[in-house]
N, C-alpha and C positions, 0 to 999 in steps of 0.2 A: 821513855816509857810513854805511850800514847794513852791520853786521858779522855773517857768518853762520859757524856753526859746521856741518861735515858729519862725522858719525860714521859711518863705513861701511868694511869691511875691503877694498873693491874700490878699489886704488889707481888703477887705469886710470879708473873712472868718477869717483873724486872729482877727478883731473887734468882731465877733460872738463868737470866740473860747474865746476870754479874757472875754466876759460877762458870759458865762458859769462857767469858771474855777474860776473867782473872786467870784460868787455866792457860789461856794464850799470852798472858802476860800483859794486859791492858790495865790500866786503873780505870775505875769505875765509880760514877756517881749517880743518884737517881733523885727525881722530884715527882710527885704524884698529884699535880695540879698545875694548870696554866700559868697564873701569876707568878708562882714560886720558881717555876721552870724557866720563865722568860728571865727574870732576875739573876739565876744562876747562870743561864747561857749568855746573858750580856756582860758577865763578870770576865770573858775572854779567859778563863781558865782551862777551857777544854778544847781539844783537837777535833772532835767529831761529835755531832748530835744526834741521837736516836729520839724521833718526835713522832707520838701518836696523834691521829686525828681527833679523837674523842676525849676531850679533857675537861675536868670540872674547872669552872671560872674563867676559862679563855680556850677556845679549841685551837687545835694544831695550826690551822690555817692563819689565825689571827696572829698567833705567836710566831709564825715564821714570816709573816709580812713585818711585823714590828723588828724582828730580829734582823733583817736584812737592810734596815735602814741604817745600821751601825756595824755589822758583822758580816764576813763572807764564810765564815766556820762551816766546813760540810755538813748538809744534813741528809739523813736519810730517814724518809717518811716512813712510818707504819699505818697501812690503810686496811679496810675490810677486804677480803677476798672478794674479787668480781667487781668491786665498785671502781669502775674505769674513772668515772668523774672525779673521785677524790684523787686518784694519781695524776691526772692532768692538771688539777688545779694546784696541787703540790709542786708540780715541776714548772707550771706558769709562775708561782710565788717564789721560785728560786731553790727547790729542793734539789739536791744533786742524784738523789736515787729514791726509790721505794721498793718496799717488801710487803706483800700482802700477808695480813693473818688469817689462819694460824700459820706460822713458819717453823721450818727445821732451824734449830739455834746454829746448826754447821753451816747452813746457807747464809743466815746473817752475819756469821763470823767471816765467811767468805766474801760478802759484799763490802763489809768494813775494809778487810784487808786489800781488796780491790781499790778502793778510794785511797786509802794510805799509800799504795804502790803508784797510783797516779801523780799524787802530791810529790812522792820522792823522785819519780821520773822527770818531773817540771823541775824541779831543783837541780837535778844532774845535768838536764839539758841547758840551765842556764848558764852554766860553766863551760859548756862546750860551744855555744853558738853564740852568733851575733845576737845580741839582746833587744836591739830596737830595730823594728821592721816598719817601713812606711810604704804604704800601696794606695793609690788614689789619694784621697784626703784624710787616711785612717792611718794613725801611728800607734802600736802595740811595742810595748816594753815589758818583755817577760820577767826581768829583773826586779822592777818595781810593782810588777802585777798590775800595770796601768795601761788604760786604753784611751785614746782620744780621737775624735772625728771632727774635723775643721776646728782643731784646736780645744775642742770642749770634751771634758772629761766624760766617760760613760762608764757606769757601774755595771760591772758583771760578777756572777758567782765563780766559785772555782772551777766548776764543770764548763761553763759557758765560756771562760776564758780560756781553758785548755783545749776546748772545741776549735775556737777562733785561732789558737795559735797553732794547732795541727794544720788546719786549712791553709792559712795565710802563708805558712813555710812551704808550702807544696802549691803556690799560687798557679792557675791554669791547668793543674792535675785534676782529672776526675777520681774522686776518692769513694769507694764502695761503702754503703752503711756497715758493712761486716767489718771492713777495716776500721771504720770509727770506732764501732763499738768494741773492738778488741784493742786498739791502741788507746782510746780515751777513757772508755767506761770500764775497761778491763775485763770483758766478759764477750762471749760470742753472742751474736745477735739473736734474739729470743723471739718465738712466734708472738704477734699481737703486742709487742714492746714497744711503745710509742715514745720511750724516753729521749732518743735522739732527735725525733721530729719536733717534740716540744722543746728541746734546749735550744734547737737551731732556730724555731719559731720566736723564742724570747730574744736570741741574738738579733735576728732581723728587725724586730720590733723596736728595740733599744736603738740600734744604729739608724732606723728610718726616723726616729725623733730629731736627728741632726743633719741628714742628708737624704736626698732622693735617690743617690746612687745604687745601683744594685750591686752588691758585695759578694753573695753567696746564691749560687744558682743551684736548682734541683734538676738534675737530668732523669727523668722519669726511666725506672729500670737500670740504671747505671749507678747513681749516687749523686754526688755534691762537688761542686768546686768553687774556689775563690776566684773571682773573675780578675783577669790580668788587666793593667792599664790599657793595654794596645787592643783589648776586645772591644767590638762596635758595640756591644750590649750596656 
């Protein structure tokens, strides 16, 4: 049974979400301020974190930044409707997904289930596929969830790792944004949704800290591809 921690100072909302999630078989915990929420999140007793941006004591961005130093637990950010900056910042700091308030609890449950389906799919793929792939100076091990570039470890969030894993296993192929969204994020591409772009930007930034090699190309109007070693680029 998956255990979810919600960090939000809106007590009525957390009670509503608790009712919906427990009906779907999830275990549920809640914290109502930033410092207490961070402490509980760092206990590593939860499988997913629902994190509000506006929190007393410590805002959600600061909390996520601290959490990502020690944990890759999936995080779904809860942001103000229409505030694109909050969504972008959350994704840059390592959130796996976001949902704008006010939201339909059914959509929240669907987003959570999509994240867990992605995790389950990764686990299943580990059993069927060659776990370690090496291209250029990059080595990705899906079994241990580790990535190295020039033998230096690179820390990725769960979603970033899954995106890179999906692209590198199809090296040289052009993968559309729609396919990436469905296969990795677990949903159809949505209008004005910049989640994929931000996750890929984070991956590129982290890889660039260790190598000048271009690993992921953006092909305007077509999608993305992981550059093969034989490519002159």
